[in-house]
C-alpha atoms as a printed R data frame, in Angstrom:
    type eleno elety resid chain resno       x       y       z
1   ATOM     1    CA   MET     A     1  10.193 -15.709 -72.458
2   ATOM     2    CA   ILE     A     2  10.114 -12.023 -71.521
3   ATOM     3    CA   ARG     A     3  13.137 -12.525 -69.229
4   ATOM     4    CA   CYS     A     4  15.108 -14.147 -72.089
5   ATOM     5    CA   CYS     A     5  14.334 -11.241 -74.403
6   ATOM     6    CA   CYS     A     6  15.601  -8.802 -71.771
7   ATOM     7    CA   TRP     A     7  18.878 -10.724 -71.544
8   ATOM     8    CA   VAL     A     8  19.275 -10.596 -75.324
9   ATOM     9    CA   VAL     A     9  18.601  -6.838 -75.476
10  ATOM    10    CA   ARG     A    10  20.956  -6.209 -72.562
11  ATOM    11    CA   GLY     A    11  23.681  -8.295 -74.232
12  ATOM    12    CA   VAL     A    12  23.316  -6.411 -77.508
13  ATOM    13    CA   GLY     A    13  23.608  -3.095 -75.663
14  ATOM    14    CA   GLN     A    14  26.805  -4.203 -73.887
15  ATOM    15    CA   LEU     A    15  28.278  -5.413 -77.184
16  ATOM    16    CA   HIS     A    16  27.501  -2.049 -78.773
17  ATOM    17    CA   ARG     A    17  29.235  -0.179 -75.978
18  ATOM    18    CA   ASN     A    18  32.372  -2.418 -76.254
19  ATOM    19    CA   VAL     A    19  32.533  -1.849 -79.992
20  ATOM    20    CA   VAL     A    20  32.258   1.918 -79.547
21  ATOM    21    CA   VAL     A    21  34.994   1.974 -76.861
22  ATOM    22    CA   GLY     A    22  37.255  -0.216 -79.020
23  ATOM    23    CA   LEU     A    23  36.850   2.051 -82.024
24  ATOM    24    CA   PHE     A    24  37.631   5.077 -79.854
25  ATOM    25    CA   PHE     A    25  40.967   3.641 -78.670
26  ATOM    26    CA   CYS     A    26  41.851   2.485 -82.176
27  ATOM    27    CA   SER     A    27  41.436   6.078 -83.328
28  ATOM    28    CA   LEU     A    28  44.087   7.099 -80.749
29  ATOM    29    CA   LEU     A    29  46.753   4.634 -81.965
30  ATOM    30    CA   PRO     A    30  48.241   6.872 -84.683
31  ATOM    31    CA   ALA     A    31  48.689   9.713 -82.203
32  ATOM    32    CA   TRP     A    32  50.157   7.300 -79.602
33  ATOM    33    CA   ASN     A    33  52.655   5.915 -82.105
34  ATOM    34    CA   ALA     A    34  53.579   9.390 -83.270
35  ATOM    35    CA   TRP     A    35  54.511  10.285 -79.691
36  ATOM    36    CA   THR     A    36  56.180   7.074 -78.539
37  ATOM    37    CA   LEU     A    37  58.171   5.942 -81.572
38  ATOM    38    CA   PRO     A    38  60.371   9.050 -81.878
39  ATOM    39    CA   ASN     A    39  61.112   8.896 -78.160
40  ATOM    40    CA   VAL     A    40  61.933   5.188 -78.222
41  ATOM    41    CA   MET     A    41  63.988   5.499 -81.416
42  ATOM    42    CA   GLY     A    42  65.665   8.663 -80.139
43  ATOM    43    CA   SER     A    43  66.709   6.848 -76.980
44  ATOM    44    CA   ALA     A    44  68.063   3.957 -79.019
45  ATOM    45    CA   VAL     A    45  69.998   6.310 -81.289
46  ATOM    46    CA   GLN     A    46  71.478   8.073 -78.258
47  ATOM    47    CA   ASP     A    47  72.558   4.720 -76.806
48  ATOM    48    CA   VAL     A    48  74.252   3.731 -80.064
49  ATOM    49    CA   ALA     A    49  75.926   7.135 -80.365
50  ATOM    50    CA   ALA     A    50  77.223   6.881 -76.812
51  ATOM    51    CA   GLY     A    51  78.625   3.446 -77.553
52  ATOM    52    CA   GLU     A    52  80.395   4.665 -80.692
53  ATOM    53    CA   ALA     A    53  81.871   7.791 -79.074
54  ATOM    54    CA   GLY     A    54  85.599   7.766 -78.490
55  ATOM    55    CA   GLY     A    55  87.243   7.602 -75.073
56  ATOM    56    CA   THR     A    56  86.417   5.729 -71.916
57  ATOM    57    CA   GLN     A    57  83.562   6.433 -69.557
58  ATOM    58    CA   GLN     A    58  83.495   4.341 -66.415
59  ATOM    59    CA   ASP     A    59  79.975   3.067 -65.588
60  ATOM    60    CA   ALA     A    60  78.519   4.798 -68.654
61  ATOM    61    CA   VAL     A    61  77.062   1.400 -69.590
62  ATOM    62    CA   ALA     A    62  75.515  -0.183 -66.512
63  ATOM    63    CA   GLU     A    63  74.828  -3.834 -65.858
64  ATOM    64    CA   PRO     A    64  71.182  -4.901 -65.964
65  ATOM    65    CA   GLY     A    65  69.424  -3.467 -62.942
66  ATOM    66    CA   GLU     A    66  72.196  -0.946 -62.233
67  ATOM    67    CA   THR     A    67  72.042   2.801 -62.683
68  ATOM    68    CA   PRO     A    68  74.847   4.469 -64.690
69  ATOM    69    CA   VAL     A    69  77.090   6.663 -62.557
70  ATOM    70    CA   PHE     A    70  78.614   9.882 -63.894
71  ATOM    71    CA   SER     A    71  80.897  12.431 -62.286
72  ATOM    72    CA   GLY     A    72  82.736  15.361 -63.805
73  ATOM    73    CA   PRO     A    73  83.205  16.362 -67.447
74  ATOM    74    CA   GLN     A    74  82.761  13.458 -69.850
75  ATOM    75    CA   VAL     A    75  84.933  12.246 -72.703
76  ATOM    76    CA   ASP     A    76  85.641  14.879 -75.391
77  ATOM    77    CA   GLU     A    77  84.300  17.670 -73.166
78  ATOM    78    CA   ALA     A    78  86.513  20.601 -72.200
79  ATOM    79    CA   LEU     A    79  88.241  20.427 -68.826
80  ATOM    80    CA   PRO     A    80  87.663  23.769 -67.082
81  ATOM    81    CA   SER     A    81  90.440  25.342 -65.073
82  ATOM    82    CA   PHE     A    82  89.946  25.375 -61.305
83  ATOM    83    CA   VAL     A    83  91.946  26.252 -58.232
84  ATOM    84    CA   PHE     A    84  92.558  24.117 -55.146
85  ATOM    85    CA   ARG     A    85  94.709  24.543 -52.057
86  ATOM    86    CA   GLU     A    86  97.877  22.446 -52.357
87  ATOM    87    CA   LEU     A    87  99.208  21.244 -49.012
88  ATOM    88    CA   LEU     A    88 102.020  18.706 -49.357
89  ATOM    89    CA   VAL     A    89 104.530  19.726 -52.047
90  ATOM    90    CA   ALA     A    90 104.980  23.443 -51.449
91  ATOM    91    CA   GLU     A    91 106.613  24.640 -48.240
92  ATOM    92    CA   ALA     A    92 103.438  26.536 -47.387
93  ATOM    93    CA   ALA     A    93  99.863  25.982 -48.534
94  ATOM    94    CA   GLU     A    94  99.184  27.683 -51.846
95  ATOM    95    CA   GLU     A    95  96.340  27.842 -54.324
96  ATOM    96    CA   ILE     A    96  97.229  26.312 -57.684
97  ATOM    97    CA   ASP     A    97  95.575  25.516 -61.027
98  ATOM    98    CA   LEU     A    98  96.909  22.238 -62.426
99  ATOM    99    CA   VAL     A    99  94.902  22.541 -65.649
100 ATOM   100    CA   ALA     A   100  96.685  25.784 -66.422
101 ATOM   101    CA   ARG     A   101 100.001  24.370 -65.234
102 ATOM   102    CA   ALA     A   102  99.700  21.362 -67.555
103 ATOM   103    CA   ALA     A   103  99.147  23.782 -70.474
104 ATOM   104    CA   GLY     A   104  97.642  21.125 -72.719
105 ATOM   105    CA   ARG     A   105 100.104  18.391 -71.785
106 ATOM   106    CA   PRO     A   106  98.852  15.061 -70.344
107 ATOM   107    CA   LEU     A   107  97.065  15.474 -67.023
108 ATOM   108    CA   LEU     A   108  95.894  12.950 -64.422
109 ATOM   109    CA   LEU     A   109  93.484  14.266 -61.775
110 ATOM   110    CA   VAL     A   110  92.153  12.210 -58.860
111 ATOM   111    CA   PHE     A   111  89.254  13.645 -56.852
112 ATOM   112    CA   VAL     A   112  88.809  11.929 -53.495
113 ATOM   113    CA   HIS     A   113  85.195  12.128 -52.324
114 ATOM   114    CA   GLU     A   114  85.440   9.473 -49.587
115 ATOM   115    CA   VAL     A   115  88.485   8.931 -47.385
116 ATOM   116    CA   ASN     A   116  88.796   5.216 -46.590
117 ATOM   117    CA   ARG     A   117  91.312   2.409 -47.063
118 ATOM   118    CA   PRO     A   118  90.193   1.391 -50.589
119 ATOM   119    CA   SER     A   119  90.082   4.949 -51.926
120 ATOM   120    CA   ILE     A   120  93.422   5.989 -50.422
121 ATOM   121    CA   GLY     A   121  95.152   2.753 -51.430
122 ATOM   122    CA   PHE     A   122  93.846   3.129 -54.980
123 ATOM   123    CA   THR     A   123  94.932   6.771 -55.099
124 ATOM   124    CA   ARG     A   124  98.437   5.968 -53.868
125 ATOM   125    CA   MET     A   125  98.912   3.195 -56.442
126 ATOM   126    CA   LEU     A   126  97.653   5.273 -59.359
127 ATOM   127    CA   THR     A   127  99.457   8.485 -58.488
128 ATOM   128    CA   GLY     A   128 102.679   6.607 -57.766
129 ATOM   129    CA   TYR     A   129 102.652   5.458 -61.367
130 ATOM   130    CA   GLY     A   130 101.594   8.905 -62.553
131 ATOM   131    CA   HIS     A   131 104.472  10.547 -60.694
132 ATOM   132    CA   SER     A   132 106.924   8.064 -62.219
133 ATOM   133    CA   ARG     A   133 105.850   9.277 -65.692
134 ATOM   134    CA   ALA     A   134 106.470  12.962 -64.949
135 ATOM   135    CA   SER     A   135 109.455  12.985 -67.302
136 ATOM   136    CA   ASP     A   136 107.065  11.943 -70.080
137 ATOM   137    CA   GLY     A   137 105.140  15.188 -69.580
138 ATOM   138    CA   LEU     A   138 102.406  13.915 -67.242
139 ATOM   139    CA   THR     A   139 101.106  16.236 -64.543
140 ATOM   140    CA   THR     A   140  99.439  14.416 -61.642
141 ATOM   141    CA   GLY     A   141  97.304  15.910 -58.886
142 ATOM   142    CA   VAL     A   142  95.022  14.810 -56.041
143 ATOM   143    CA   VAL     A   143  92.129  16.915 -54.768
144 ATOM   144    CA   PHE     A   144  90.213  15.984 -51.623
145 ATOM   145    CA   LEU     A   145  86.582  17.092 -51.303
146 ATOM   146    CA   PRO     A   146  85.832  17.388 -47.557
147 ATOM   147    CA   GLU     A   147  82.607  18.596 -45.963
148 ATOM   148    CA   ASP     A   148  84.644  21.080 -43.934
149 ATOM   149    CA   VAL     A   149  87.694  22.544 -45.653
150 ATOM   150    CA   THR     A   150  89.640  23.222 -42.456
151 ATOM   151    CA   ALA     A   151  89.027  19.717 -41.111
152 ATOM   152    CA   GLY     A   152  89.880  18.326 -44.542
153 ATOM   153    CA   GLU     A   153  93.234  20.084 -44.573
154 ATOM   154    CA   ALA     A   154  94.048  18.590 -41.182
155 ATOM   155    CA   GLU     A   155  93.055  15.121 -42.409
156 ATOM   156    CA   VAL     A   156  95.273  15.365 -45.495
157 ATOM   157    CA   GLN     A   157  98.208  16.284 -43.276
158 ATOM   158    CA   ARG     A   158  97.391  13.382 -40.959
159 ATOM   159    CA   ILE     A   159  97.404  10.772 -43.753
160 ATOM   160    CA   ARG     A   160 100.217  12.280 -45.826
161 ATOM   161    CA   HIS     A   161 102.367   9.211 -45.134
162 ATOM   162    CA   ALA     A   162  99.830   7.177 -47.161
163 ATOM   163    CA   LEU     A   163  99.967   9.531 -50.163
164 ATOM   164    CA   THR     A   164 102.498   9.787 -52.984
165 ATOM   165    CA   PRO     A   165 105.379  12.180 -52.214
166 ATOM   166    CA   GLY     A   166 105.971  14.843 -54.826
167 ATOM   167    CA   VAL     A   167 102.419  14.813 -56.199
168 ATOM   168    CA   PRO     A   168 100.487  18.081 -55.696
169 ATOM   169    CA   THR     A   169  97.798  17.191 -53.168
170 ATOM   170    CA   GLY     A   170  95.256  19.362 -51.430
171 ATOM   171    CA   VAL     A   171  91.622  20.253 -50.871
172 ATOM   172    CA   ALA     A   172  88.921  21.884 -52.957
173 ATOM   173    CA   LEU     A   173  88.090  25.379 -51.748
174 ATOM   174    CA   GLU     A   174  84.390  24.664 -52.412
175 ATOM   175    CA   GLY     A   175  84.308  21.689 -50.047
176 ATOM   176    CA   ARG     A   176  82.263  18.574 -50.657
177 ATOM   177    CA   GLU     A   177  80.745  19.611 -53.998
178 ATOM   178    CA   GLY     A   178  84.068  20.638 -55.501
179 ATOM   179    CA   PRO     A   179  84.403  23.243 -58.252
180 ATOM   180    CA   GLY     A   180  80.966  23.917 -59.692
181 ATOM   181    CA   SER     A   181  82.291  23.997 -63.258
182 ATOM   182    CA   LEU     A   182  83.298  20.322 -63.016
183 ATOM   183    CA   GLY     A   183  79.936  18.851 -62.038
184 ATOM   184    CA   LEU     A   184  81.355  16.231 -59.678
185 ATOM   185    CA   ASN     A   185  79.145  13.585 -58.091
186 ATOM   186    CA   ARG     A   186  79.384  13.549 -54.294
187 ATOM   187    CA   HIS     A   187  77.972  10.009 -54.142
188 ATOM   188    CA   VAL     A   188  81.063   8.294 -55.587
189 ATOM   189    CA   SER     A   189  84.353   7.518 -53.834
190 ATOM   190    CA   LEU     A   190  86.752   8.618 -56.565
191 ATOM   191    CA   THR     A   191  86.499  10.602 -59.771
192 ATOM   192    CA   ILE     A   192  89.489  10.138 -62.082
193 ATOM   193    CA   LEU     A   193  90.053  12.300 -65.144
194 ATOM   194    CA   LEU     A   194  92.654  11.878 -67.877
195 ATOM   195    CA   ALA     A   195  93.038  14.919 -70.105
196 ATOM   196    CA   ARG     A   196  95.211  16.351 -72.834
197 ATOM   197    CA   GLU     A   197  95.028  19.552 -74.844
198 ATOM   198    CA   GLY     A   198  92.277  20.789 -72.545
199 ATOM   199    CA   LYS     A   199  89.902  17.889 -73.276
200 ATOM   200    CA   VAL     A   200  88.910  14.866 -71.243
201 ATOM   201    CA   LEU     A   201  90.206  11.618 -72.744
202 ATOM   202    CA   ALA     A   202  88.875   9.272 -70.080
203 ATOM   203    CA   ASN     A   203  86.563   9.560 -67.079
204 ATOM   204    CA   PHE     A   204  86.156   7.047 -64.257
205 ATOM   205    CA   ALA     A   205  83.523   7.452 -61.524
206 ATOM   206    CA   LEU     A   206  84.256   4.750 -58.946
207 ATOM   207    CA   VAL     A   207  81.784   3.957 -56.197
208 ATOM   208    CA   GLN     A   208  83.815   1.084 -54.718
209 ATOM   209    CA   PRO     A   209  87.341   1.303 -56.152
210 ATOM   210    CA   SER     A   210  89.030  -2.066 -56.658
211 ATOM   211    CA   LEU     A   211  92.727  -2.444 -57.382
212 ATOM   212    CA   GLN     A   212  92.208  -5.720 -59.199
213 ATOM   213    CA   VAL     A   213  89.192  -4.657 -61.294
214 ATOM   214    CA   ASP     A   214  89.282  -0.890 -61.735
215 ATOM   215    CA   LEU     A   215  92.975  -0.010 -61.676
216 ATOM   216    CA   PRO     A   216  93.853  -1.862 -64.927
217 ATOM   217    CA   ARG     A   217  90.933  -0.098 -66.639
218 ATOM   218    CA   VAL     A   218  92.360   3.281 -65.629
219 ATOM   219    CA   LEU     A   219  95.948   2.385 -66.466
220 ATOM   220    CA   GLU     A   220  95.185   1.213 -69.992
221 ATOM   221    CA   PRO     A   221  94.175   4.619 -71.441
222 ATOM   222    CA   LEU     A   222  96.817   6.327 -69.292
223 ATOM   223    CA   ALA     A   223  99.613   4.141 -70.682
224 ATOM   224    CA   LYS     A   224  98.186   4.557 -74.183
225 ATOM   225    CA   MET     A   225  98.237   8.335 -73.773
226 ATOM   226    CA   LEU     A   226 101.862   8.342 -72.567
227 ATOM   227    CA   GLY     A   227 103.254   5.386 -74.481
228 ATOM   228    CA   GLY     A   228 104.813   2.226 -73.104
229 ATOM   229    CA   PRO     A   229 103.414  -0.970 -71.576
230 ATOM   230    CA   VAL     A   230 100.544  -1.061 -69.125
231 ATOM   231    CA   PRO     A   231 102.092  -1.689 -65.683
232 ATOM   232    CA   THR     A   232 100.959  -4.682 -63.688
233 ATOM   233    CA   LEU     A   233  99.685  -4.540 -60.134
234 ATOM   234    CA   ALA     A   234 102.993  -6.026 -58.986
235 ATOM   235    CA   ASP     A   235 104.843  -3.161 -60.696
236 ATOM   236    CA   LEU     A   236 102.742  -0.607 -58.853
237 ATOM   237    CA   GLU     A   237 103.040  -2.360 -55.503
238 ATOM   238    CA   THR     A   238 106.783  -2.192 -55.928
239 ATOM   239    CA   LEU     A   239 106.645   1.488 -56.847
240 ATOM   240    CA   SER     A   240 104.450   2.391 -53.881
241 ATOM   241    CA   GLY     A   241 106.515   0.365 -51.410
242 ATOM   242    CA   GLN     A   242 103.728  -2.101 -50.617
243 ATOM   243    CA   ALA     A   243 104.226  -5.813 -50.147
244 ATOM   244    CA   PRO     A   244 102.921  -7.811 -53.111
245 ATOM   245    CA   MET     A   245  99.587  -9.568 -52.799
246 ATOM   246    CA   ALA     A   246  99.669 -13.342 -52.839
247 ATOM   247    CA   GLY     A   247  98.422 -15.025 -55.986
248 ATOM   248    CA   ARG     A   248  95.969 -13.022 -58.056
249 ATOM   249    CA   GLY     A   249  94.781 -10.220 -55.868
250 ATOM   250    CA   GLY     A   250  94.568 -11.885 -52.475
251 ATOM   251    CA   PRO     A   251  96.081 -10.690 -49.201
252 ATOM   252    CA   ALA     A   252  99.319 -12.086 -47.893
253 ATOM   253    CA   ALA     A   253  99.087 -15.594 -46.468
254 ATOM   254    CA   PRO     A   254  98.158 -15.791 -42.768
255 ATOM   255    CA   GLY     A   255 101.216 -15.964 -40.579
256 ATOM   256    CA   ALA     A   256 103.546 -14.639 -43.279
257 ATOM   257    CA   ALA     A   257 106.003 -12.008 -42.127
258 ATOM   258    CA   ALA     A   258 105.205  -8.536 -43.397
259 ATOM   259    CA   ALA     A   259 107.758  -7.191 -45.858
260 ATOM   260    CA   PRO     A   260 109.685  -4.123 -44.697
261 ATOM   261    CA   ASN     A   261 108.254  -0.818 -45.841
262 ATOM   262    CA   LEU     A   262 110.983   0.618 -48.053
263 ATOM   263    CA   ARG     A   263 108.992   3.547 -49.316
264 ATOM   264    CA   PRO     A   264 110.818   6.116 -47.123
265 ATOM   265    CA   LEU     A   265 114.133   4.784 -48.460
266 ATOM   266    CA   LEU     A   266 113.226   4.386 -52.124
267 ATOM   267    CA   SER     A   267 111.088   7.485 -52.675
268 ATOM   268    CA   PRO     A   268 114.072   9.914 -52.609
269 ATOM   269    CA   LEU     A   269 115.974   7.567 -54.927
270 ATOM   270    CA   ILE     A   270 113.364   7.399 -57.699
271 ATOM   271    CA   ARG     A   271 112.307  11.039 -57.765
272 ATOM   272    CA   ARG     A   272 112.367  12.290 -61.346
273 ATOM   273    CA   ASP     A   273 113.861  15.626 -60.290
274 ATOM   274    CA   ALA     A   274 116.553  14.196 -58.004
275 ATOM   275    CA   THR     A   275 120.119  15.363 -58.558
276 ATOM   276    CA   GLU     A   276 122.945  12.828 -58.898
277 ATOM   277    CA   GLU     A   277 124.128  13.752 -55.409
278 ATOM   278    CA   ALA     A   278 120.643  13.163 -53.991
279 ATOM   279    CA   VAL     A   279 120.419   9.800 -55.759
280 ATOM   280    CA   GLN     A   280 123.818   8.777 -54.413
281 ATOM   281    CA   ARG     A   281 122.848   9.730 -50.851
282 ATOM   282    CA   ALA     A   282 119.550   7.830 -51.150
283 ATOM   283    CA   ALA     A   283 121.269   4.764 -52.597
284 ATOM   284    CA   GLU     A   284 123.842   4.773 -49.801
285 ATOM   285    CA   ALA     A   285 121.017   4.927 -47.246
286 ATOM   286    CA   VAL     A   286 119.350   1.933 -48.910
287 ATOM   287    CA   GLU     A   287 122.567  -0.093 -48.952
288 ATOM   288    CA   GLN     A   288 123.384   0.771 -45.344
289 ATOM   289    CA   ALA     A   289 119.913  -0.360 -44.245
290 ATOM   290    CA   ALA     A   290 120.278  -3.540 -46.293
291 ATOM   291    CA   ALA     A   291 123.631  -4.291 -44.703
292 ATOM   292    CA   LYS     A   292 122.114  -4.057 -41.221
293 ATOM   293    CA   ASP     A   293 118.881  -5.973 -41.888
294 ATOM   294    CA   GLU     A   294 118.623  -9.149 -43.965
295 ATOM   295    CA   ALA     A   295 114.879  -8.613 -44.511
296 ATOM   296    CA   VAL     A   296 115.568  -5.178 -45.964
297 ATOM   297    CA   ARG     A   297 118.286  -6.599 -48.221
298 ATOM   298    CA   LYS     A   298 115.945  -9.282 -49.569
299 ATOM   299    CA   GLU     A   299 113.174  -6.758 -50.141
300 ATOM   300    CA   VAL     A   300 115.508  -4.391 -51.992
301 ATOM   301    CA   HIS     A   301 116.593  -7.267 -54.228
302 ATOM   302    CA   ARG     A   302 112.993  -8.373 -54.787
303 ATOM   303    CA   ILE     A   303 111.846  -4.870 -55.724
304 ATOM   304    CA   ALA     A   304 114.774  -4.232 -58.054
305 ATOM   305    CA   THR     A   305 114.383  -7.625 -59.726
306 ATOM   306    CA   THR     A   306 110.641  -7.095 -60.205
307 ATOM   307    CA   ILE     A   307 111.203  -3.731 -61.867
308 ATOM   308    CA   VAL     A   308 113.952  -4.974 -64.183
309 ATOM   309    CA   ARG     A   309 112.121  -8.166 -65.150
310 ATOM   310    CA   ALA     A   310 108.986  -6.122 -65.913
311 ATOM   311    CA   GLY     A   311 110.973  -4.037 -68.388
312 ATOM   312    CA   VAL     A   312 109.865  -0.765 -66.799
313 ATOM   313    CA   VAL     A   313 113.080   0.349 -65.113
314 ATOM   314    CA   GLU     A   314 113.081   3.491 -67.304
315 ATOM   315    CA   ASN     A   315 109.924   4.611 -65.484
316 ATOM   316    CA   TYR     A   316 111.785   4.914 -62.177
317 ATOM   317    CA   GLY     A   317 113.747   8.049 -61.437
318 ATOM   318    CA   THR     A   318 116.816   9.310 -63.253
319 ATOM   319    CA   PRO     A   319 119.416   7.244 -65.168
320 ATOM   320    CA   ALA     A   320 121.561   7.272 -62.027
321 ATOM   321    CA   ALA     A   321 118.719   5.753 -59.986
322 ATOM   322    CA   GLN     A   322 118.027   3.214 -62.721
323 ATOM   323    CA   ALA     A   323 121.676   2.136 -62.596
324 ATOM   324    CA   TYR     A   324 121.316   1.342 -58.891
325 ATOM   325    CA   LEU     A   325 118.132  -0.639 -59.515
326 ATOM   326    CA   ARG     A   326 119.917  -2.696 -62.171
327 ATOM   327    CA   LYS     A   327 122.872  -3.175 -59.842
328 ATOM   328    CA   TRP     A   328 120.674  -4.519 -57.030
329 ATOM   329    CA   ALA     A   329 118.758  -6.757 -59.424
330 ATOM   330    CA   ALA     A   330 122.060  -8.185 -60.662
331 ATOM   331    CA   GLU     A   331 123.162  -8.800 -57.069
332 ATOM   332    CA   ALA     A   332 119.977 -10.777 -56.479
333 ATOM   333    CA   GLU     A   333 120.691 -12.884 -59.575
334 ATOM   334    CA   GLY     A   334 124.277 -13.710 -58.666
335 ATOM   335    CA   GLY     A   335 125.895 -10.862 -60.546
336 ATOM   336    CA   GLN     A   336 123.958 -10.993 -63.818
337 ATOM   337    CA   GLU     A   337 121.167  -8.550 -64.613
338 ATOM   338    CA   PRO     A   338 117.878 -10.409 -65.209
339 ATOM   339    CA   GLU     A   339 116.328 -10.317 -68.647
340 ATOM   340    CA   PRO     A   340 112.959  -8.516 -68.983
341 ATOM   341    CA   SER     A   341 110.128 -11.012 -69.242
342 ATOM   342    CA   SER     A   342 107.880 -10.933 -72.320
343 ATOM   343    CA   ARG     A   343 104.454  -9.362 -71.812
């Protein structure tokens, strides 16, 4: 009997303590809500505002489980001027400021953080298109961000054959981090900025650049900024002198003969600043090579036909160069120029 009474008293005491503790935490709820709700709602409002902001920010909205990746000034932010050492266009290395040179006109900047096949292939494709739109007021530039500036300069010279001729290309004087005013992220492979009137219109921070996935996303705002259709991957492969990929984004079929690399022949032809004499010399070189090699002739006809059918012949070189492209496309079609296909 005594033992039972002790259990009852002990149980009542424990119940009293639980009630007191519960009331204590209940008294904290208003303060807890006052702290958490504004933070949660503020975060939600920021997310909505970011989604409604104009422009394009690559990786600004991450997939579940992924962390958003940012690099460089974001959409609607000012693009600060900066200087880098240009290596390939000028006769001697010189320090230039492309932001100042563009003077508010459309500007495409590619920052190369990692030098590898995907990043260089992506850069060549994109800047090849950018260079073809120079007559539309677009300034294009490529800036490498090496750990060691001297070694980086040597590397750019070594791979210059894989880069777009005529596009200012060089290294950041600050090395791996790049210009401090830009806030670049060293952990991505490429940072791509589209700007006009001193403001960023689109920003792409690419960790693993993909021609099939990422390139169309970059080209869409670029074509919108300049006007005209968005080029296809086949258009850009033609422009850069690469053999087309089989099907939808796959490599060439095993055992298939590699198409001749006509880039050295076609690049002088389709330069926007080429004189009529230079175009004529380049065209004669193309035709002489085609006369000697059937594979070259077929590739010239394929490239010209692709450009004309895509309806983008005006993006390639001067009117004199465009006349040669139409001529070769007509030769491939038995004397009649092919009609542009509908997009």
